[in-house]
N, C-alpha and C positions, 0 to 999 in steps of 0.2 A: 450577620454571618456567625455561625457557631463552630464550624469545623472546615478544615482544608484537606482535600484528598490529594496526596502526593502520588503521582502515577509514573510508571515506566511500562514499557511493552517488552515482553519476554521474547525469546527466540521462536516460540510457537505462535507468536502473534497475539497473545492474550494480554490485555491491559491489567496489570497488577497494581496494588495500592497499599500504602500505609497512610493513616489518617492522624492528624493532630488537631486538638482544640485550637481555636484561633489565638488564644492567649499564649500558646506554645509555638506559634509560627516563627517569631523572631529567633527563638532558641534553635528551632529546626534549621532555619536558614544559616545560622552561624556555625552550628556544631553537627548538624545532620541528624538523621533518624536511623537507628540500626536496622539492618536487614541482612539476611543470609545470601551469599552469592549462589547458593544452590538453585535459586529460582531460574537461573539461566539454563538449567537442564531439566526443567519441568516439561512434560509432554502435555498434549491437549487434554488428557483425562486426569491431569494432576499427578500422575505417576512420575517417577524421577529416574532419569538415566544418568550417565556420567561421561565426561570426556577426559582428555589428557590434561586439560587446564582447569576444568570446573567439575565439582562433584563431591558429595559427602557432606557431613554435618559441620565441619570445622570452618572457621573464618567468619568475618563480619565486614560489611560495607557500611558507608554512611550515605544516606539519601538526603540530598540538598534541594529544596524547592527553588525553581527559577522564579523569583518574585516579579521579574519583568513580564512573565506570562500568567501571573495570578489573575483569575477571573471568577466572578461569582457565577454560580450555575443557576440560571433562571428556571430550569426544569426541576431543580432540587432545592427548594427554599431552605435557607440556612446553611447551605453548603457552598464551598468554593473549590476551585481546581487549580493545581499548579504542576506542570511537568517537572520531573526531578532529574537531576544529574547524580550519578553514582560515583563515589570516591572510595578508595581504600582508606583505612584509618590513618595512614601516613600522609594523606592529602593528595596522593596520585590518582589520576583518573582511572577508573576500573576499565580494563581493556574490552569488556563486553558491554560497555555503555554505548548503545547505538546512537543516542542523541549526541553525545560527544563525538562519536565517529562521524556523524553527518556534518557536524560543525567543522570538523577537520577537513573533510572533503570540500566543503564550501570555501574554506580558507585556501585550500590548494588551488582551486580554480581562480579565486580572487588574486592570488599571487601572480597568475599568468594574465591578469587583466580581464577576467570573465566573471559574470554572475549569472545565476539561473533563477528563473521564476518557475514555480511549480504549484500544482493543485491536484487534488484527488477528486475524481467522481466517485461517489459512494452509493452503491446499490444495496438495498435491503428488502427483505420480505416480512410481511406482517401477518401474524397468526392470531386467531381468536383464542382467548383463554390462556392457560399456563401449563397445559399438559405437554408430554414429550412429543406427541404427534404434531404435524403441521396442518392447520385448518385455515386456508386463506381468509383474511379479514374482508376481502372484497373480491368480486367475481366479474367485474365489467370487462369489456374488450381490452386487449393489449393497447397501451398508450391512450386509452379512451377517457373522455371526460367523465364517463360514468363512474370510473374509479375515484376521481376527485370528489364527485358528488357523494358517493358512498361514505367516504371518510373525510368530508370537508372540515369538520370540527377538529379532528386529529391533525390534519395537515396544517390548518390555520394555527393551532397551538404550537406546532413544531416550528413554523416560520417565525412566530412571535418569540419563542424561546431562543432560537438561533440568533435572531437580531439582538435580543437583549443580552446575549452572551458575547456579542461583538463579532459574530461570524457574518461575513458578507456573502449572502446567497446569490448566485447568478441565475439559477433556475431550478425548479423542482417539477418532476413529471412522473406519471405512471410508467412502469417498464413492461417488459414482455410477459413474464410469468405471472400467474395468479397471485395477487397480494403483494406484488413487487413494485418498488418505487426507486427513484434515483434523485439525488441532490448534487448539484454542482456548485462549487464555491470559487471565490476570486483567487487568482494566483498570488502567491507570496514568495518570500525567500524560502529555501528548502526546509530549514528547521521549523520555521513558523508554519509551513504547509503541513508538515507531519504533526505538529502540535494541534493544528486545526482538525486534521483527520480524526485524531483521538477524541477531541472535544465534540465534534459533530456526532460521532457514533454513540458516545455516552449520552448526549442530549436526545438523540433519537430513541435510545433504549429507555430513558427516563420518561419521556413524553408518551411512549407506547404503553408503558406500565400504568401510567396515570389514566389511560383510557381503557384499561382492562385488556390490553393487547400485548403480544410478545414479538419483539423484533429479532431477526437473525441476519447476520452478515455472512453466513457460511457460503463457501464456494459452491456448495451443492445442497440445497435445502431438501429437495426430493429427487430421487434417482432418475425419474422419468421426465424431469423438467429442466429448463435452463437454470444456470446458477447465478450467483452474485459476483460481479467483478468489482474491482476498485481501480479503475483506469487512472493512469498518471499522465498529466499534461506537463510538458517541459518546454521552455524556450530559453535560449542562450543569448545573453546581452553583453555588449562591450561596456565595461565599467566607465571608461573615460568619455564615451560619447552617448551612452544610453541608447545605442542602436541595437535592434533585434537582429541577430545573425540568422534567424529563420526567414528573413525577408530582405528585399532590396539588393540581392546579389546576382551573380551570373550563373549560379549552380542550378540544379534541378528544382523546379517549383519556386525559383527565385531565391533559394537559400544562398547566403554568403558561404565562402569556403569553410570557415570555422563551424558554421551551423551544420553544413553537410557532414563534416568530419565528426562532429559530436554525435549526430544521428547514426552515422556509419559505425562508430565505436560501440554504441548500444546494440545495433543490429548484429554485429559480429559476435557479441558475447551473450546473446539471448538464451541459448541453451543453458549456460551456467547461471545466468541471472534468475532463471526460474526456481532455483533452489532457495532463493530468498523472496521472489515475487509470487510464486505459485507453490507455497511451501508445505502443502498438506496433501495427503493421499487423495482427499476429496477434490483438490484442485484439478486433478486430471480426469475427473468425471465431467468437469465443466469445459476443460480445454480440448474441445473436439472440433473437427472441421464443420464448416457451414452453420455455425451457431453464433457468429459475430464475436467469437472469443479470441481470434487471432492465433490459430493453431499452426501457422506456417511462418517461418522466419523470412519475412519479406516486408517491403514497405510500399506504400502507394498513397497518392493524394486522395483524401476522403474515402479510402477503401476500408470499410469496417470489417473485412475479413483478413486484412493484413495485420500481423502482429504489431507493426508500427504504422499507424495512420497519420499521414501528414495533414494537419488542419490548416488550410490556406487562409481562412478568414474571408469575409465578404469583400468584394471589390471596394477599394478605398480605405480599408482598415487593416490590410495585411501587415503593415509595419508594426502594429500593436498586437494583432491577434494571431499571427502565424505561429504554430507550435507543433510539437510532436506528441502524439498520444500513444502511450504504451498500453496495448489492449490485453495482453496475455497474462496480466497479473490480477490478484484478487485480495480480498480483505483478510485472509488468513496471514498475510504478510505483516511483519513489523514495519510500519511506514518509514521509520528512521533508517533502519537497516536497508530497506529497499532503495530509498533515495540515495543513500551513501553509495551503494553498489552501482546504481544507474549513473551517478555523477562520475564515479571512478572510471566506468566504461567509456563515457563520453569524453572525459579528460584524456584518456589514452588514445581515443580516436583523433582528437585535436593534435596531440603530440606526434602521432604517426601520419598525420595528414591523410587520413583514410577518405575514400570516396564511396558513394553509394552505388549499388548496381542499378540496372534499369528498374523503374517503378513498375508495380503490378496493379493493373486496373480491373482485375476480375477476381472471382473467388478461386483461389489456388486449387481447391479441391476439385474444381471443374476441369482442370488441365490433366492431361495424362502424366504418368510418372516420367515418361521421356521428355515431355514438354517442360515439366518442372525441373528436371535435371539439367536440361539445356539452358534454362534461365537462372540456374543456381538457387532455386527455391527449395529450401529444406523443411521437412516437417520438424516441429519442435518436439522435445522429449514427450513421450506418451505416458510416462510414469514418473513418480517422484524418484525412484531409484535411478533412472536415466539422468534426471536433472542433477542429482547429487554427484554422480560420476563426472558429469561435465564441470560442475562447480569445483570439485576437488582437483581437476586437471587444469584449471584456469589460473595461470600464474599472475595475470594482471589483477584479478580480484583478490587473490591470496595476498599479494603485495600491498594492495590498498587497504584491505580489511584487517590484515594481521593474522598471525598463526592461531591465536587464541579464538578469534571469531570464526575463522574457517573451520577449525577442528570442532568447535562447539556446535555450529550450524549443522555440520555433517553428522555429529553424534545424535542431535535431537531429531534430525530427519530420519536417520536410520532407526531410531527408537520408535518413531511413528509408523514406519514401514513394518517393523516387527509387530507392533501393537495391532495393526489391522491386517496382518498377513492372512490371506484366505477369506477375508470378509467379502460378502457380496456388495454390489453397489448400494443396495438398500440399507445394508448394515453400516456401511461407511457413512452414508448420508445421515443415518440416525445417530451415530456416535458423534458426528461433527456438528450437527445442526445447531445446538445451542451453546457452543463453546466460543464463538466469535461474535 
């Protein structure tokens, strides 16, 4: 091992890094590595906006690697990776440190007797060469074995690298769009799940480059094709008994009361949650009806057109497998910030003892507006501007995330809106394609 990449994810969802030689790792863990707080207001094109709490050249933070999550990068020989926590020079936690924020939300749930298991499904598309355009690296049928055969060596090396890095892969398969794949990993605690999401993406990127390919996790790689999601799976567990509140109860689909309330809290806040979960202008080119993206605020068992798909699990394994899949989010999101917001929404649902509406078992787009209105099925925001407005008006998320986070998220989102104002879908896709 020669060097360690200390990483954090900014508000635009881009993984940033400072690197230290391995002999400086102990010093970095003790005293930190300097960095500017201005990174929190970088836009996706690396231009800089500002908010009321962050902006300008002044100030410094200390970047401290979490040595418990230090791992060698099998896809980058000689390199290791450690997610970082960010502190002010006086030792206080930086209010924009999303990893610390997620840890705090996890502890808040724990204080009420609950823990969450989480995992990201990661979709990506692979292009031949390194040009700005996208040229699918395989052209077999959607979900077809042909696509595995076309890139068998690449996919084999990816699985080998992920295993060597300590990632537990559940499955890997071709997806719908040309050149598109998806990998699912085992559920973990929320902070570990977000760490793994970053690690998986950087491993995919490195293995792709070693094969002369380019990987993109953009919500919309091509304007006329489906985009990449980064669906989140969540299950709520009682700490004292290790029982899954998504199963074994008297609620809908067998949910216990707390599991239903947790899901209902997320459902109630979905429009505002999109400002952190679908945080790019390109996200709304993906989030359209009848594309399995979850464009309507509703839930349903195994319904892939519902924003919240309830995964029941096979007969006999529901106690372990039942979980909630959030389908309307994508990989432009900061995974730490997204999970923190989801946990806060679920926690509020538990506290308020919320209940779910009737489940939806069809594509909501196939219902008339009157039918949707009668069943309380709302379309989710159709633009980033709408999502930001909902986010700014949501007191539950503001209270959980804090004023500095709320203001900075809004500033960065409005900066991207201004940056891409008037751009065509093709131009939006082109600008966003290689940033995530």
